[in-house]
C-alpha positions in Angstrom: -20.8 -0.8 13.6 -18.3 -3.6 14.1 -14.5 -3.6 13.7 -14.5 -5.0 10.1 -17.1 -2.6 8.9 -15.4 0.4 10.5 -12.0 -0.5 9.0 -13.7 -0.7 5.6 -15.6 2.5 5.8 -13.9 4.9 8.2 -11.9 7.7 6.6 -8.4 8.3 7.7 -9.0 12.0 8.1 -10.8 11.1 11.4 -7.6 9.7 12.9 -5.1 11.6 15.0 -2.7 12.8 12.3 -0.7 15.2 14.4 2.6 13.4 14.4 4.6 16.1 12.6 5.8 19.7 12.7 5.4 22.1 9.8 8.3 24.2 8.7 8.7 26.7 5.8 11.3 26.4 3.1 14.6 28.0 3.8 14.7 26.7 7.4 18.0 25.5 8.6 18.3 21.8 9.4 19.5 22.5 13.0 16.4 24.7 13.7 14.1 22.0 12.2 15.7 19.4 14.4 15.2 21.6 17.5 11.6 22.2 16.5 11.0 18.4 16.1 12.6 17.7 19.5 10.7 20.5 21.2 7.4 19.0 19.9 8.5 15.4 20.5 8.0 14.6 16.8 10.2 12.7 14.4 8.8 14.1 11.2 8.7 17.6 9.6 6.7 18.6 6.6 8.4 21.2 4.5 6.0 23.7 3.0 6.1 26.8 0.8 3.1 28.7 2.1 0.6 25.9 2.2 2.0 23.6 -0.5 3.8 20.5 0.6 7.3 20.4 -0.9 9.0 17.6 1.1 9.3 15.6 4.2 12.2 15.4 6.7 12.4 12.6 9.2 14.7 11.1 11.8 16.0 8.8 9.1 17.2 11.9 7.1 19.0 13.0 10.2 20.6 9.6 10.7 21.7 9.4 7.0 23.5 12.8 7.2 24.8 12.5 10.8 28.4 12.2 9.7 28.3 15.5 7.8 29.5 18.2 10.2 28.0 20.9 8.1 24.5 19.3 7.8 23.0 21.3 10.6 23.8 24.6 8.8 22.3 23.5 5.5 18.8 24.5 4.3 16.3 21.7 5.0 15.5 21.4 1.3 19.0 20.0 0.7 18.3 17.0 3.0 14.5 16.5 2.7 12.8 14.0 0.5 11.2 16.2 -2.1 7.7 15.5 -3.5 6.9 12.8 -1.1 4.2 10.3 -1.8 0.9 11.3 -0.2 -2.5 9.8 0.6 -5.9 11.4 0.4 -7.8 12.0 3.7 -10.9 10.3 2.3 -9.2 6.9 1.9 -10.6 4.2 4.2 -8.6 2.6 7.0 -8.5 -0.6 5.0 -7.0 1.1 2.0 -4.5 3.0 4.2 -3.4 -0.2 5.9 -2.9 -1.9 2.6 -1.0 1.1 1.3 1.3 1.3 4.4 2.0 -2.5 4.2 3.2 -2.1 0.6 5.5 0.8 1.3 8.4 1.4 3.8 6.9 4.6 5.2 6.6 5.5 8.8 5.1 8.9 8.1 2.8 9.5 5.2 1.5 13.0 4.5 -2.3 13.2 4.3 -3.8 15.8 2.0 -7.3 16.9 1.4 -8.8 17.2 -2.1 -7.5 20.8 -2.4 -4.0 19.5 -1.7 -3.7 21.1 1.8 -2.0 19.2 4.5 -4.3 17.4 7.0 -1.5 15.6 8.8 0.7 12.5 8.7 -0.5 9.0 8.8 1.4 6.5 11.0 0.9 2.9 12.0 0.5 4.2 15.5 -2.4 6.5 14.5 -4.3 3.5 13.0 -3.6 1.2 16.0 -4.6 3.9 18.4 -7.9 4.7 16.6 -8.9 1.0 16.5 -7.9 0.3 20.1 -9.7 3.4 21.3 -12.9 2.5 19.5 -12.9 -1.3 19.9 -11.1 -2.0 23.2 -12.8 -5.3 23.8 -11.9 -6.6 20.3 -8.3 -5.6 20.8 -7.3 -6.0 24.4 -9.0 -9.4 24.8 -7.1 -11.1 22.1 -4.8 -13.9 23.2 -1.1 -13.4 22.4 -1.4 -16.1 19.8 -4.9 -16.1 18.4 -4.7 -19.7 17.1 -3.7 -21.1 20.5 -6.5 -22.7 22.4 -6.2 -23.4 26.1 -6.5 -27.1 27.0 -6.9 -26.4 30.8 -8.1 -23.6 32.9 -5.4 -21.3 34.3 -5.1 -20.7 38.0 -6.7 -22.5 41.0 
């Protein structure tokens, strides 16, 4: 299968969607941040059991950085509640289109039962494509429309 066919048919559930930490409701913001830092992640999905309630990202931290009491608050008070999600059976092409229309860096991915599969990122898409089609990606010139008029070197 070539790159175009793969982008049209491959499901996003096959990507590395591990760019998040999962925390339960009632967690304190300071603890959530520590967990994110320890895991080297910039996104936390807030759950009640297995149900997704919200998302907490580095942007939420930045937006509340001036509040000295923010670290002691429950994460529910600062998270984005009921975040937009995407189904794990969506194709790469559909996911790329969706991410290009929205300002999201982390998009929760759910299965048909509504359970969390992971978070979709631009990096996950690029990594999948470059891992599976290295010749198509790494051999591209910096400016694809630029055509060399003379041979480099010698």
